[in-house]
C-alpha positions as CSV (number, residue, x, y, z in Angstrom):
1,K,217.2,-68.7,86.0
2,A,216.2,-67.6,82.9
3,F,217.0,-70.8,81.1
4,K,215.2,-72.7,83.7
5,V,212.0,-70.5,83.3
6,K,212.5,-71.0,79.4
7,W,212.7,-75.0,79.9
8,L,209.4,-75.0,81.7
9,Y,207.5,-73.0,79.2
10,E,208.6,-75.6,76.7
11,C,207.9,-78.8,79.0
12,F,204.4,-78.1,79.7
13,G,203.5,-75.9,75.9
14,I,203.2,-72.7,77.3
15,S,204.2,-69.5,75.9
16,K,206.2,-67.2,77.8
17,Q,203.5,-64.3,77.0
18,A,200.6,-66.9,78.6
19,Y,202.8,-67.7,81.5
20,Y,202.6,-63.6,82.6
21,K,199.4,-63.1,81.2
22,R,198.2,-65.9,83.5
23,K,200.3,-64.4,86.4
24,R,198.9,-61.1,86.0
25,V,195.2,-62.4,86.1
26,S,196.0,-64.5,89.4
27,K,197.1,-61.4,91.0
28,A,194.4,-59.3,89.6
29,K,191.9,-61.9,90.9
30,E,193.5,-61.7,94.2
31,K,193.3,-58.0,94.6
32,H,189.8,-58.1,93.6
33,S,189.2,-60.7,96.2
34,Q,190.9,-58.4,99.1
35,I,188.8,-55.5,98.0
36,I,185.7,-57.1,98.0
37,K,186.1,-58.6,101.6
38,D,187.4,-54.9,102.8
39,L,183.9,-53.5,101.3
40,I,182.0,-56.9,103.0
41,K,183.9,-56.4,106.7
42,P,182.2,-52.9,108.0
43,I,178.6,-53.9,106.8
44,R,179.2,-57.7,108.2
45,H,180.5,-55.4,111.4
46,S,177.3,-53.8,111.8
47,M,174.8,-56.5,110.4
48,P,176.5,-59.7,111.1
49,R,173.9,-61.8,109.6
50,Y,173.3,-59.7,106.5
51,G,172.5,-61.6,103.5
52,G,174.8,-62.5,100.3
53,E,172.4,-60.5,97.7
54,K,172.0,-57.6,99.9
55,L,175.7,-57.1,100.3
56,L,176.1,-57.3,96.8
57,L,173.5,-54.7,96.3
58,D,175.1,-52.5,98.8
59,I,178.7,-52.6,97.4
60,K,178.1,-52.5,93.5
61,D,178.8,-49.1,93.4
62,Q,181.9,-49.4,94.9
63,L,182.6,-52.7,92.8
64,K,182.2,-50.7,89.7
65,A,184.5,-48.1,90.8
66,N,187.4,-50.5,91.0
67,N,186.4,-52.3,87.6
68,I,185.1,-55.1,89.3
69,K,182.6,-57.3,87.4
70,I,180.7,-60.1,89.6
71,G,177.2,-61.4,89.5
72,R,175.1,-62.8,91.9
73,D,175.7,-66.6,91.9
74,K,179.5,-65.8,91.5
75,F,179.5,-63.3,94.4
76,L,177.3,-65.8,96.5
77,N,180.0,-68.7,95.5
78,F,182.7,-66.0,96.5
79,L,181.1,-65.7,100.3
80,R,181.0,-69.6,100.3
81,I,184.6,-70.3,99.3
82,N,185.5,-67.8,102.0
83,H,183.2,-68.9,104.8
84,M,181.3,-65.9,104.8
85,Q,178.0,-66.9,104.1
86,V,175.5,-66.7,107.2
87,P,174.3,-70.3,108.9
88,K,170.7,-70.6,109.2
89,T,169.2,-70.8,112.6
90,K,166.2,-72.1,114.5
91,R,163.7,-70.3,116.7
92,C,163.4,-72.2,120.0
93,F,161.8,-70.1,122.7
94,I,158.1,-69.4,123.0
95,T,156.9,-66.2,124.5
96,T,153.2,-66.2,123.6
97,D,150.8,-67.1,126.2
98,S,147.1,-67.9,124.4
99,N,145.8,-69.8,127.0
100,H,143.5,-67.1,128.7
101,S,139.8,-66.2,128.7
102,F,140.2,-63.0,127.3
103,R,138.1,-61.5,123.8
104,K,140.5,-62.3,121.1
105,E,139.9,-59.5,117.9
106,P,139.4,-60.8,114.5
107,N,142.4,-60.7,112.3
108,L,141.9,-57.6,110.8
109,I,145.2,-57.8,107.9
110,K,144.3,-61.2,106.6
111,D,143.1,-59.9,103.3
112,F,144.5,-56.3,104.2
113,I,147.0,-54.7,101.7
114,P,148.2,-51.2,103.2
115,T,149.2,-49.2,100.6
116,K,151.0,-46.3,102.6
117,P,152.5,-45.8,106.2
118,E,150.9,-46.2,109.3
119,Q,147.9,-47.8,108.4
120,A,148.8,-51.1,110.1
121,F,151.1,-51.8,112.9
122,V,152.2,-55.6,113.5
123,C,153.2,-56.1,117.0
124,D,155.3,-59.1,118.6
125,I,157.2,-60.2,122.2
126,T,160.7,-61.9,121.8
127,Y,163.1,-63.2,124.3
128,I,166.9,-61.5,124.6
129,K,169.3,-64.2,126.6
130,I,171.0,-61.9,129.6
131,E,173.7,-63.8,131.7
132,N,171.9,-66.8,133.2
133,D,168.2,-65.1,132.6
134,Y,166.1,-63.8,129.8
135,A,164.8,-60.2,129.2
136,Y,161.7,-59.6,126.9
137,L,161.7,-57.4,123.7
138,A,158.1,-55.6,122.8
139,L,158.4,-54.5,118.6
140,V,156.0,-52.3,116.9
141,T,156.7,-52.4,113.1
142,D,154.8,-50.5,110.3
143,L,153.3,-53.0,108.2
144,Y,153.8,-50.9,104.7
145,S,157.2,-49.2,105.2
146,K,158.6,-52.2,107.7
147,K,160.1,-49.4,109.6
148,I,160.5,-50.3,113.6
149,M,157.9,-47.8,115.3
150,G,158.3,-48.7,118.9
151,Y,160.2,-51.2,121.2
152,K,160.7,-51.8,124.9
153,L,163.2,-53.9,126.2
154,D,162.9,-55.5,130.0
155,N,163.5,-58.1,132.7
156,N,159.6,-59.2,132.4
157,M,156.7,-59.5,130.0
158,K,154.3,-57.5,131.9
159,V,151.6,-55.5,130.3
160,Q,153.5,-52.6,130.5
161,L,156.2,-53.6,128.2
162,V,153.9,-53.9,125.4
163,K,152.3,-50.5,126.4
164,D,155.2,-48.9,126.5
165,A,156.7,-50.1,123.1
166,L,153.0,-48.7,121.6
167,E,153.3,-45.6,123.0
168,M,157.0,-45.0,121.9
169,A,155.1,-46.2,117.9
170,V,152.4,-43.3,118.4
171,N,154.9,-40.9,119.1
172,N,157.0,-41.6,116.4
173,R,154.0,-41.6,113.8
174,I,154.1,-38.9,111.0
175,Y,150.5,-39.1,110.0
176,K,148.5,-38.8,112.7
177,N,144.8,-38.1,110.8
178,E,143.4,-41.6,111.1
179,K,143.2,-44.8,113.2
180,V,145.8,-47.7,112.7
181,I,145.2,-51.1,113.0
182,H,147.4,-52.8,115.7
183,H,147.9,-56.5,114.8
184,S,149.1,-59.0,117.4
185,D,149.4,-62.5,118.5
186,R,146.7,-63.8,120.9
187,G,149.1,-63.4,123.8
188,L,147.7,-62.7,127.2
189,Q,149.4,-59.1,127.5
190,Y,147.8,-58.0,123.7
191,C,144.5,-59.5,124.6
192,C,143.7,-58.0,128.2
193,P,141.1,-55.3,128.7
194,D,143.7,-53.2,130.2
195,F,146.2,-53.1,127.3
196,K,143.0,-53.2,124.6
197,L,141.5,-49.7,126.4
198,F,145.0,-48.2,126.1
199,A,145.5,-49.2,122.5
200,Q,142.1,-47.7,121.7
201,N,142.2,-44.2,123.5
202,L,145.5,-43.9,121.0
203,G,143.4,-44.2,118.0
204,M,144.4,-48.0,118.0
205,I,141.8,-50.8,116.3
206,C,142.6,-54.1,117.9
207,S,143.6,-56.9,115.7
208,N,144.8,-60.7,116.7
209,T,145.8,-63.7,114.8
210,Q,143.4,-66.5,115.0
211,N,145.4,-69.8,115.6
212,S,148.8,-70.6,116.3
213,D,150.3,-70.4,112.8
214,P,153.0,-67.8,112.7
215,Y,152.1,-66.4,109.0
216,E,149.2,-64.8,110.3
217,N,151.7,-62.6,112.1
218,A,154.8,-63.1,109.9
219,V,156.0,-59.2,109.4
220,A,156.7,-59.0,113.2
221,E,158.0,-62.6,113.4
222,R,160.2,-61.5,110.5
223,I,161.7,-58.6,112.3
224,N,162.0,-60.4,115.7
225,G,164.3,-62.8,113.4
226,I,166.3,-60.1,111.7
227,L,167.3,-57.7,115.0
228,K,168.5,-61.0,116.7
229,Y,170.3,-63.1,114.3
230,E,171.6,-60.3,112.0
231,F,172.3,-57.9,114.9
232,G,173.9,-60.3,117.4
233,L,171.1,-60.0,119.7
234,I,171.0,-63.8,119.7
235,R,174.4,-64.0,121.6
236,N,174.5,-64.2,125.6
237,I,174.3,-60.7,126.5
238,P,175.9,-59.3,129.8
239,S,173.6,-57.1,131.0
240,L,170.3,-55.7,130.7
241,N,172.1,-52.1,130.2
242,I,174.2,-53.6,127.3
243,A,171.2,-54.9,125.9
244,Q,169.2,-52.1,125.6
245,K,172.4,-50.0,124.0
246,M,172.9,-52.8,121.5
247,L,169.1,-53.1,120.6
248,H,169.3,-49.0,120.4
249,E,172.0,-49.2,117.6
250,A,170.4,-51.9,116.0
251,V,167.1,-50.4,115.6
252,F,168.6,-47.4,114.2
253,T,170.8,-49.4,111.7
254,Y,167.8,-51.7,110.7
255,N,165.7,-48.3,110.0
256,N,168.3,-46.2,108.2
257,K,170.6,-48.3,106.6
258,R,169.5,-51.9,106.0
259,R,168.2,-52.9,102.7
260,H,164.4,-53.8,102.3
261,Y,163.5,-56.5,99.4
262,S,159.8,-55.7,100.1
263,L,160.6,-51.9,99.5
264,K,162.9,-52.7,96.4
């Protein structure tokens, strides 16, 4: 056997030392690859669509502890080779009914740059697929911190849905000494007098988008997508009760564990 190995070295012009060095390097790469996969697995379990660059930032300390050096581009290529990239998806369901005669308030966050939490809340309604039907999710997010302050999931889009979400947000406030801009799209639920009076009594200053451009409420739209696509709420969920439990866990993870680039 030793003679055959020696013969192979000579045939390919490779020294014995080089052969075993390559073998050690190959084994080390396999070991490092498995370590990286093991570090990614629990994060992707709780956040299935968590981005690659954020994954790398989250595990960099553990990589360093295992003497693994890998840059951003190499890491993203690792995800691609191992079929661990997140596929792109599209939104295809409309929940905004802006065909009404209620007054639409001016857009107060168009040129507004928040400097601290709880100066402005951005709000929206999205859908969750439940068996052969839909449930509807109202969210209230702090524009500065991107923290989800309030939410409500129910099987209808009545005004009470957005009222309950806003009431939770107000109860979760820390800084309660000033009014807050409440920004939303021009949907019926947000523009009706019933909700406006409710919001104003809670210390809100109502603000609405002026057109159908999603960029006018971009942060709220983004949060919808994160919860659905990164946390699995886009799936067909067996029941409203299960969806509510999944939502509760998703919001907790989003608020406490998920990395936010905008906050560095």
